[in-house]
C-alpha positions as CSV (number, residue, x, y, z in Angstrom):
1,X,-5.5,44.3,22.1
2,X,-6.7,46.6,19.3
3,X,-8.8,45.2,16.6
4,X,-5.8,45.3,14.2
5,X,-3.7,43.4,16.7
6,X,-6.4,40.9,17.3
7,X,-6.8,40.3,13.6
8,X,-3.1,39.9,13.1
9,X,-2.9,37.4,15.9
10,X,-5.9,35.3,14.9
11,X,-6.7,35.7,11.2
12,X,-4.7,33.8,8.5
13,X,-2.2,36.2,7.0
14,X,-3.6,36.0,3.4
15,X,-4.5,39.7,3.1
16,X,-2.2,42.7,3.0
17,X,-4.6,44.9,4.9
18,X,-4.3,48.7,4.9
19,X,-4.0,50.3,8.4
20,X,-7.7,51.4,8.4
21,X,-10.5,49.9,10.5
22,X,-14.0,50.6,9.3
23,X,-16.8,50.6,11.9
24,X,-19.7,52.2,10.2
25,X,-20.9,54.0,7.0
26,X,-23.7,55.3,4.9
27,X,-23.9,55.2,1.2
28,X,-20.4,55.9,-0.3
29,X,-18.9,57.2,3.0
30,X,-17.4,55.0,5.6
31,X,-16.0,55.9,9.1
32,X,-13.1,54.7,11.2
33,X,-13.1,54.4,15.0
34,X,-11.7,58.0,15.3
35,X,-14.5,59.4,13.3
36,X,-12.5,60.0,10.1
37,X,-14.6,59.7,7.0
38,X,-13.5,58.1,3.8
39,X,-15.2,58.1,0.4
40,X,-15.4,54.4,-0.7
41,X,-14.4,54.1,-4.3
42,X,-14.0,50.3,-4.1
43,X,-17.4,49.2,-2.8
44,X,-15.9,46.0,-1.3
45,X,-14.3,45.2,-4.6
46,X,-17.5,45.8,-6.5
47,X,-19.9,44.2,-4.0
48,X,-21.9,46.9,-2.2
49,X,-23.7,48.0,-5.4
50,X,-25.9,50.5,-3.6
51,X,-23.4,51.5,-1.0
52,X,-23.3,50.9,2.8
53,X,-26.5,50.6,4.9
54,X,-28.7,51.1,1.9
55,X,-32.2,51.3,3.4
56,X,-34.1,49.3,0.7
57,X,-31.5,46.5,0.9
58,X,-31.6,46.5,4.7
59,X,-35.4,46.2,4.7
60,X,-35.3,43.3,2.3
61,X,-32.7,41.5,4.5
62,X,-34.4,42.2,7.8
63,X,-37.8,41.2,6.5
64,X,-36.5,37.9,5.2
65,X,-34.5,37.2,8.4
66,X,-37.8,37.6,10.3
67,X,-39.3,34.8,8.1
68,X,-36.7,32.2,7.6
69,X,-32.9,32.7,7.4
70,X,-32.1,29.3,5.8
71,X,-33.6,26.2,4.4
72,X,-31.8,23.4,2.7
73,X,-32.2,23.0,-1.1
74,X,-34.5,20.0,-0.3
75,X,-37.3,22.5,-0.1
76,X,-38.6,25.5,-2.1
77,X,-38.2,29.1,-1.0
78,X,-39.7,32.1,-2.6
79,X,-36.7,34.4,-2.8
80,X,-34.6,31.7,-4.6
81,X,-37.4,31.1,-7.2
82,X,-38.1,34.8,-7.7
83,X,-34.5,35.8,-8.2
84,X,-33.8,33.0,-10.7
85,X,-36.9,34.1,-12.6
86,X,-35.7,37.7,-12.7
87,X,-32.2,36.7,-13.9
88,X,-33.6,34.5,-16.7
89,X,-36.1,37.2,-17.8
90,X,-33.5,39.9,-18.0
91,X,-30.9,37.8,-19.9
92,X,-32.8,35.3,-21.9
93,X,-31.1,32.4,-20.1
94,X,-33.2,29.4,-19.0
95,X,-31.9,28.0,-15.7
96,X,-29.8,29.3,-12.8
97,X,-27.7,27.5,-10.2
98,X,-27.0,29.5,-7.1
99,X,-23.8,29.2,-5.1
100,X,-21.8,31.4,-2.7
101,X,-19.1,33.2,-4.7
102,X,-17.7,33.9,-8.1
103,X,-15.2,31.1,-7.9
104,X,-18.1,28.6,-7.2
105,X,-20.1,30.1,-10.0
106,X,-17.2,29.5,-12.4
107,X,-16.7,25.9,-11.0
108,X,-20.3,25.2,-11.9
109,X,-19.8,26.7,-15.4
110,X,-16.8,24.4,-15.9
111,X,-18.8,21.3,-14.8
112,X,-21.6,22.2,-17.2
113,X,-19.2,22.7,-20.1
114,X,-17.4,19.4,-19.5
115,X,-20.6,17.3,-19.1
116,X,-22.1,18.9,-22.3
117,X,-18.9,18.2,-24.3
118,X,-18.7,14.7,-23.0
119,X,-22.3,14.0,-24.1
120,X,-22.0,15.8,-27.5
121,X,-18.4,15.2,-28.5
122,X,-16.8,12.5,-26.4
123,X,-14.5,12.1,-23.3
124,X,-11.5,13.7,-25.0
125,X,-13.3,17.1,-25.3
126,X,-12.7,18.6,-21.9
127,X,-10.3,21.5,-22.2
128,X,-11.3,25.0,-21.1
129,X,-9.5,27.7,-23.1
130,X,-9.1,31.0,-21.2
131,X,-7.2,34.2,-21.7
132,X,-3.9,35.4,-20.4
133,X,-4.3,38.1,-17.6
134,X,-7.7,36.6,-16.8
135,X,-8.9,35.9,-13.2
136,X,-11.6,33.3,-12.5
137,X,-11.1,32.5,-8.8
138,X,-8.9,30.9,-6.1
139,X,-10.2,27.3,-6.0
140,X,-7.8,24.9,-7.6
141,X,-9.9,24.6,-10.8
142,X,-10.6,28.3,-11.2
143,X,-6.9,29.0,-10.4
144,X,-6.0,26.7,-13.2
145,X,-8.4,28.6,-15.4
146,X,-6.8,31.9,-14.4
147,X,-4.3,33.0,-17.0
148,X,-1.7,34.4,-14.7
149,X,1.3,32.3,-13.7
150,X,1.9,34.4,-10.6
151,X,-1.1,32.8,-8.9
152,X,-0.1,29.2,-9.9
153,X,3.5,28.5,-8.7
154,X,2.9,27.6,-5.1
155,X,-0.1,25.3,-5.7
156,X,1.1,22.9,-8.3
157,X,0.0,20.5,-9.7
158,X,-3.1,22.3,-10.7
159,X,-6.0,20.3,-12.3
160,X,-5.4,19.6,-16.0
161,X,-7.5,20.7,-18.9
162,X,-7.0,24.4,-18.9
163,X,-5.1,26.4,-21.6
164,X,-4.6,30.2,-21.7
165,X,-3.9,32.2,-24.8
166,X,-3.3,36.0,-25.4
167,X,-6.4,38.2,-25.4
168,X,-7.6,39.9,-28.6
169,X,-5.8,37.3,-30.8
170,X,-8.6,35.3,-32.6
171,X,-6.2,33.0,-34.4
172,X,-4.6,32.0,-31.0
173,X,-7.9,31.0,-29.4
174,X,-9.1,29.2,-32.5
175,X,-5.8,27.2,-32.7
176,X,-5.9,26.3,-29.0
177,X,-9.6,25.3,-29.2
178,X,-9.0,22.9,-32.1
179,X,-5.7,21.5,-30.9
180,X,-7.0,20.8,-27.4
181,X,-10.5,19.7,-28.3
182,X,-12.1,22.5,-26.3
183,X,-15.2,22.0,-24.3
184,X,-15.6,25.8,-23.8
185,X,-14.0,29.2,-24.2
186,X,-14.1,31.1,-21.0
187,X,-13.4,34.9,-20.8
188,X,-14.2,38.2,-19.1
189,X,-15.3,41.0,-21.5
190,X,-13.6,43.4,-19.1
191,X,-10.6,41.9,-17.4
192,X,-10.7,43.2,-13.8
193,X,-7.8,41.8,-11.9
194,X,-5.8,41.7,-15.1
195,X,-5.7,45.5,-15.3
196,X,-9.3,46.7,-16.0
197,X,-9.0,46.0,-19.8
198,X,-12.1,45.8,-22.0
199,X,-11.6,43.3,-24.8
200,X,-12.1,44.4,-28.5
201,X,-15.6,44.2,-29.8
202,X,-14.5,42.6,-33.1
203,X,-12.6,40.0,-31.2
204,X,-15.4,39.1,-28.9
205,X,-17.8,38.8,-31.8
206,X,-15.4,36.6,-33.7
207,X,-14.9,34.4,-30.7
208,X,-18.7,34.0,-30.2
209,X,-19.1,33.1,-33.9
210,X,-16.3,30.6,-33.8
211,X,-17.7,28.9,-30.7
212,X,-21.2,28.6,-32.2
213,X,-19.8,27.2,-35.5
214,X,-17.7,24.6,-33.6
215,X,-20.3,23.8,-30.9
216,X,-17.9,24.9,-28.3
217,X,-19.6,26.6,-25.3
218,X,-18.9,30.2,-24.6
219,X,-18.7,31.0,-20.9
220,X,-18.6,34.7,-20.0
221,X,-17.4,35.5,-16.5
222,X,-19.4,38.4,-15.2
223,X,-18.3,38.1,-11.5
224,X,-16.9,41.6,-11.4
225,X,-18.2,43.3,-14.5
226,X,-21.8,42.2,-14.1
227,X,-24.9,43.5,-12.3
228,X,-24.8,47.0,-13.7
229,X,-21.1,47.7,-13.1
230,X,-20.2,48.6,-16.7
231,X,-23.4,50.5,-17.5
232,X,-25.2,47.4,-18.9
233,X,-26.8,44.7,-16.9
234,X,-24.0,42.4,-17.9
235,X,-20.8,43.5,-19.8
236,X,-21.3,41.1,-22.7
237,X,-24.4,43.2,-23.6
238,X,-22.0,46.0,-24.8
239,X,-20.6,43.7,-27.5
240,X,-23.6,42.1,-29.3
241,X,-22.8,38.5,-28.2
242,X,-24.8,35.9,-26.4
243,X,-23.0,33.4,-24.0
244,X,-24.1,29.9,-23.5
245,X,-23.2,30.2,-19.8
246,X,-22.8,33.3,-17.6
247,X,-21.2,33.3,-14.1
248,X,-21.7,36.2,-11.7
249,X,-21.5,37.1,-8.0
250,X,-20.0,40.2,-6.2
251,X,-22.6,43.0,-6.7
252,X,-25.5,40.6,-7.2
253,X,-26.5,40.5,-3.5
254,X,-25.2,43.9,-2.5
255,X,-22.9,42.6,0.4
256,X,-24.0,39.1,1.1
257,X,-22.4,36.0,-0.4
258,X,-24.2,34.8,-3.5
259,X,-23.0,33.4,-6.8
260,X,-25.0,32.5,-9.8
261,X,-24.4,30.4,-12.9
262,X,-26.9,31.1,-15.7
263,X,-27.5,28.5,-18.4
264,X,-28.9,29.0,-21.9
265,X,-31.4,26.8,-23.7
266,X,-28.5,24.8,-25.2
267,X,-27.3,23.6,-21.7
268,X,-30.3,24.2,-19.4
269,X,-30.8,20.4,-18.9
270,X,-27.2,19.3,-18.7
271,X,-27.1,19.2,-14.9
272,X,-29.4,16.7,-13.5
273,X,-30.2,15.2,-10.1
274,X,-27.0,14.8,-8.0
275,X,-24.6,16.4,-10.5
276,X,-24.0,19.5,-8.4
277,X,-25.1,21.1,-5.1
278,X,-24.5,23.8,-2.5
279,X,-25.5,23.9,1.1
280,X,-25.9,27.7,1.2
281,X,-26.5,28.4,-2.5
282,X,-29.8,30.1,-2.9
283,X,-30.0,31.1,0.7
284,X,-33.3,33.0,1.1
285,X,-31.7,36.0,2.9
286,X,-29.0,36.4,0.2
287,X,-31.6,36.0,-2.5
288,X,-33.9,38.5,-0.9
289,X,-31.0,41.0,-0.8
290,X,-30.3,40.3,-4.5
291,X,-33.9,40.8,-5.5
292,X,-33.6,44.3,-3.9
293,X,-30.5,45.0,-5.8
294,X,-31.4,43.5,-9.2
295,X,-34.8,45.0,-9.2
296,X,-33.3,48.5,-9.1
297,X,-30.9,48.0,-12.0
298,X,-33.2,50.0,-14.3
299,X,-32.3,51.5,-17.6
300,X,-32.3,54.9,-15.9
301,X,-29.8,53.7,-13.3
302,X,-27.6,52.1,-15.9
303,X,-27.6,55.4,-17.9
304,X,-26.4,57.1,-14.8
305,X,-23.6,54.6,-14.4
306,X,-22.5,55.3,-17.9
307,X,-22.7,59.1,-17.3
308,X,-20.6,58.9,-14.1
309,X,-18.1,56.7,-15.8
310,X,-17.8,59.2,-18.6
311,X,-17.4,62.0,-16.0
312,X,-14.5,60.2,-14.5
313,X,-12.9,59.7,-17.8
314,X,-13.3,63.4,-18.8
315,X,-11.8,64.5,-15.5
316,X,-8.8,62.2,-15.6
317,X,-7.8,61.8,-19.3
318,X,-4.9,64.1,-19.9
319,X,-4.7,65.2,-16.2
320,X,-1.1,65.6,-14.8
321,X,0.3,62.2,-13.7
322,X,-2.4,60.2,-15.6
323,X,-1.2,58.2,-18.6
324,X,-4.4,56.3,-19.5
325,X,-7.9,55.5,-18.3
326,X,-9.4,52.1,-19.2
327,X,-12.5,50.1,-18.4
328,X,-16.3,50.6,-18.9
329,X,-18.9,52.3,-16.9
330,X,-17.9,52.4,-13.2
331,X,-15.2,49.8,-13.7
332,X,-12.3,52.1,-14.2
333,X,-8.5,51.6,-14.4
334,X,-6.1,54.5,-14.2
335,X,-2.5,54.1,-15.4
336,X,-0.5,56.6,-13.4
337,X,3.0,58.0,-13.8
338,X,3.8,57.2,-10.2
339,X,3.4,53.7,-8.9
340,X,-0.3,53.0,-8.3
341,X,0.4,51.9,-4.7
342,X,1.8,55.4,-3.9
343,X,-1.2,57.1,-5.4
344,X,-3.5,54.8,-3.4
345,X,-1.7,55.7,-0.2
346,X,-2.0,59.4,-0.8
347,X,-5.7,59.1,-1.6
348,X,-6.2,57.1,1.6
349,X,-4.4,59.6,3.7
350,X,-6.8,62.2,2.2
351,X,-10.0,60.3,2.8
352,X,-10.5,58.3,-0.4
353,X,-10.3,54.5,-0.5
354,X,-9.2,53.1,-3.9
355,X,-8.0,49.8,-5.2
356,X,-5.3,48.6,-7.6
357,X,-5.1,46.1,-10.4
358,X,-1.7,45.3,-11.8
359,X,0.0,48.6,-12.4
360,X,-3.2,50.7,-12.3
361,X,-5.4,52.4,-9.8
362,X,-8.8,50.8,-9.9
363,X,-12.1,52.4,-9.1
364,X,-15.3,50.5,-8.4
365,X,-17.6,52.9,-6.6
366,X,-21.2,52.2,-5.7
367,X,-23.5,52.4,-8.7
368,X,-25.5,55.1,-7.1
369,X,-22.7,57.2,-5.7
370,X,-24.0,60.9,-5.5
371,X,-22.4,63.2,-8.1
372,X,-21.1,65.6,-5.4
373,X,-19.4,62.8,-3.5
374,X,-17.9,61.4,-6.7
375,X,-16.6,64.8,-7.7
376,X,-14.9,65.2,-4.3
377,X,-13.3,61.8,-4.6
378,X,-12.1,62.5,-8.2
379,X,-10.5,65.8,-7.1
380,X,-8.5,64.0,-4.4
381,X,-7.4,61.3,-6.9
382,X,-6.4,63.9,-9.5
383,X,-4.3,65.7,-6.9
384,X,-2.7,62.5,-5.8
385,X,-1.8,61.6,-9.3
386,X,-0.3,65.0,-9.9
387,X,1.8,65.3,-6.7
């Protein structure tokens, strides 16, 4: 049996895989069993922040594996403590809870918000108000938080206490928060799965001001948009707002599973002994990998991310077959005249791996993709859009 046949026989059929097997790679180039090379413009859906087989990342992982690969959270480990300290210092947050994924980071955020609201406002203040076209995860609670009915219908009944309203409509979110006695407002500054849409700055600032005025927590989901992806350390930093809770994952650990929920001074002591836990959260190998990644998200690198994002925009805006380009930094959505799936297939046939989001082609390349590799990929994408 081939690997594809073996996978189809033994792995749950929850993914519509492309007919490509990847066996190796370096940086932003990956290779199939026949030796065909592909430029990776998806980075594992925004995970491999510094590309494949990054040497500094590898060294950090190998060094930690040689010491201890796992300890329970009954004991202290240096990578966990160091990473939490780095995250707090760079964001102004006060405490971090580590988990394994973005969905788990959001679950923790929801629990913090509900306990805070219970303590401060009473048992009837538990609703989490989210935005339509959002995506917060695939657990039952984060599915309920996700403002897309297409993900809901086969898994009803979902947990109660979640309401979604249109994005960029300040009166809608205010009305829902008051009517439903909201514990928190939960949003992505750039909606990734919802079509790579950056929310309006005025809207985000109005939401943050309203939340503060009403003592409703503001949760910002930075699972996909965080860790340098948009050209800032976290996407909310583009908009002059300060969340009460930040959730993140994906690119944080550069390819190993790690989620993090960051809590501000307002909520830093909400979770106490026994309130939450995770067997693998804060795993020392994953945290060592994340220290390697996070420590390299310098101002210089973030400036390069912005410059590369601007290069993509300049190349594609107005190009034949391109109707619009959305997103921030290296989180790019391309509205194409042809169906995005057709453009993606043409790109793949010509050695460039892309993603889609709703009706758009989506690009999430490694943050350090070399300019010449990026230029080659964009030329293939332009040609595929124009055909």
